[in-house]
C-alpha positions as CSV (number, residue, x, y, z in Angstrom):
1,M,87.1,115.5,97.2
2,K,88.5,113.8,94.0
3,I,86.7,110.7,92.1
4,L,87.8,108.7,89.1
5,I,85.0,106.6,87.8
6,L,86.1,104.1,85.6
7,C,84.6,101.7,82.4
8,T,86.3,99.6,79.9
9,G,85.7,102.1,76.9
10,N,85.0,105.5,78.6
11,S,82.1,106.5,75.9
12,C,78.7,106.1,77.7
13,R,78.3,105.0,81.4
14,S,81.5,106.4,83.3
15,Q,81.0,109.5,81.1
16,M,77.2,109.8,82.6
17,A,78.3,109.3,86.1
18,H,80.7,111.7,85.5
19,G,78.3,114.1,84.5
20,F,75.3,113.6,87.0
21,L,78.6,113.9,89.7
22,Q,79.7,117.3,88.5
23,S,75.9,118.5,88.1
24,F,75.3,117.3,91.9
25,D,78.4,119.2,93.4
26,R,80.7,121.9,91.1
27,N,83.3,121.6,93.8
28,L,84.2,117.8,93.2
29,T,87.1,116.8,91.0
30,V,85.8,114.4,88.9
31,C,87.0,112.1,86.0
32,S,86.7,109.3,84.0
33,A,88.7,107.0,82.3
34,G,88.8,103.2,80.7
35,T,90.4,100.4,80.7
36,K,90.2,100.1,77.1
37,A,89.6,104.1,76.2
38,T,87.5,104.2,73.0
39,G,89.0,107.9,72.1
40,K,85.5,109.1,72.3
41,L,81.9,109.5,73.7
42,H,78.9,107.5,72.3
43,E,76.9,110.1,70.7
44,K,73.8,108.6,72.1
45,A,75.0,109.0,76.1
46,I,75.9,112.8,75.2
47,E,72.1,112.9,73.5
48,A,70.7,111.0,76.8
49,M,72.4,113.8,79.0
50,A,71.2,116.5,77.3
51,E,67.7,115.5,77.4
52,I,67.9,116.3,81.0
53,G,70.3,119.5,80.9
54,I,73.7,118.4,81.3
55,D,76.1,118.6,78.7
56,I,79.2,115.9,78.3
57,S,79.8,116.9,74.9
58,S,83.3,118.5,75.9
59,H,84.4,115.1,77.9
60,I,87.6,113.2,76.7
61,S,87.4,109.7,76.6
62,N,90.7,108.8,78.5
63,P,92.7,105.7,78.9
64,V,93.0,104.8,82.8
65,E,96.7,105.0,82.7
66,K,96.7,109.0,82.6
67,Y,95.5,108.7,86.4
68,L,97.3,105.7,88.2
69,S,100.1,107.8,90.3
70,E,97.2,110.4,91.3
71,E,95.7,110.0,94.5
72,W,92.0,109.2,94.8
73,D,89.1,109.7,97.4
74,Y,87.2,107.5,95.6
75,V,87.8,105.2,92.4
76,I,84.5,103.7,91.0
77,T,84.0,100.9,88.5
78,V,80.7,101.2,86.3
79,C,80.9,97.9,84.4
80,G,82.0,94.7,85.4
81,G,84.9,94.1,82.8
82,A,86.8,97.4,84.1
83,N,85.7,95.5,87.8
84,E,87.9,92.5,87.2
85,N,90.4,94.1,84.8
86,C,90.5,97.8,87.1
87,P,94.6,98.0,87.2
88,T,96.6,98.6,90.6
89,F,96.6,102.1,91.3
90,K,100.8,103.5,92.5
91,G,98.7,106.6,94.2
92,N,97.1,106.7,97.3
93,V,93.2,105.2,96.7
94,K,90.9,106.0,99.9
95,H,87.9,104.0,98.6
96,R,87.4,101.7,96.1
97,L,83.5,101.2,94.8
98,H,81.5,99.1,91.6
99,F,78.0,100.4,91.2
100,G,77.3,97.9,87.7
101,F,75.0,99.0,84.9
102,D,74.1,97.6,81.9
103,D,76.2,98.8,78.4
104,P,73.7,100.7,76.3
105,S,76.4,100.8,73.8
106,H,75.6,96.7,73.3
107,M,72.2,97.4,72.7
108,T,70.1,96.3,68.9
109,G,67.2,97.1,68.2
110,T,65.0,99.6,66.5
111,P,66.9,103.0,67.0
112,E,64.0,103.9,69.5
113,F,64.8,101.0,71.5
114,I,68.2,101.8,71.5
115,Q,67.7,105.3,72.8
116,S,65.1,104.0,75.6
117,E,67.7,102.0,76.7
118,F,70.1,104.5,77.1
119,R,67.4,106.5,78.7
120,R,67.6,103.6,81.4
121,V,70.7,103.3,82.1
122,R,71.0,107.1,82.6
123,D,68.5,107.0,84.6
124,E,69.5,104.6,86.7
125,I,73.2,105.8,87.2
126,R,71.5,109.5,88.1
127,Q,69.9,107.5,90.9
128,I,72.8,105.1,92.4
129,F,75.2,108.4,92.0
130,Y,72.8,110.6,93.4
131,R,72.3,108.3,96.5
132,F,76.2,107.9,96.9
133,Y,76.7,111.8,96.8
134,I,73.9,112.2,99.2
135,D,75.1,109.2,101.6
136,E,78.4,109.6,100.9
137,L,79.9,113.1,99.8
138,R,77.7,115.8,100.6
139,E,78.3,118.0,103.8
140,E,76.0,120.7,103.9
141,P,72.9,121.3,101.7
142,S,73.8,124.2,98.8
143,C,70.8,125.7,99.3
144,P,69.2,127.2,102.1
145,C,66.0,125.5,101.4
146,G,68.0,122.0,102.1
147,A,67.7,120.7,99.1
148,N,70.3,119.7,96.7
149,Y,70.4,118.2,92.9
150,F,66.3,119.2,92.9
151,C,66.2,122.5,94.2
152,K,64.0,125.0,92.6
153,C,65.8,127.7,94.2
154,E,68.3,128.7,91.8
């Protein structure tokens, strides 16, 4: 299963979604890209994910052009800008979806407020993408107890 997650800058939301999907199922091929990729991840996105045990610090912010000729089972946009400006893929895309989230990198205020917004958006992304994973992607539970992401057996 190949999944591409698109955002405008590919520095926050798409990277968090990428990290979550990989943590739900290591057998998925997940990539993320930006319609105007920044070339780097937002430090607060890395921190927010590290708080819950997911390391996205080695991810790379890639331009969407890198993936246009590939075939994808899902192309998912996570912001309005990417959804509106999503390029035409030359490769085969079986399903195109949009899950919109606020951009925490545009928040202003105290450092505590800004970090709380990264956490809020992170938690929303986890909830939506976990439901997507359970409803659309998961074939069988990966643990004999019947759980997956929230399993305590491992």
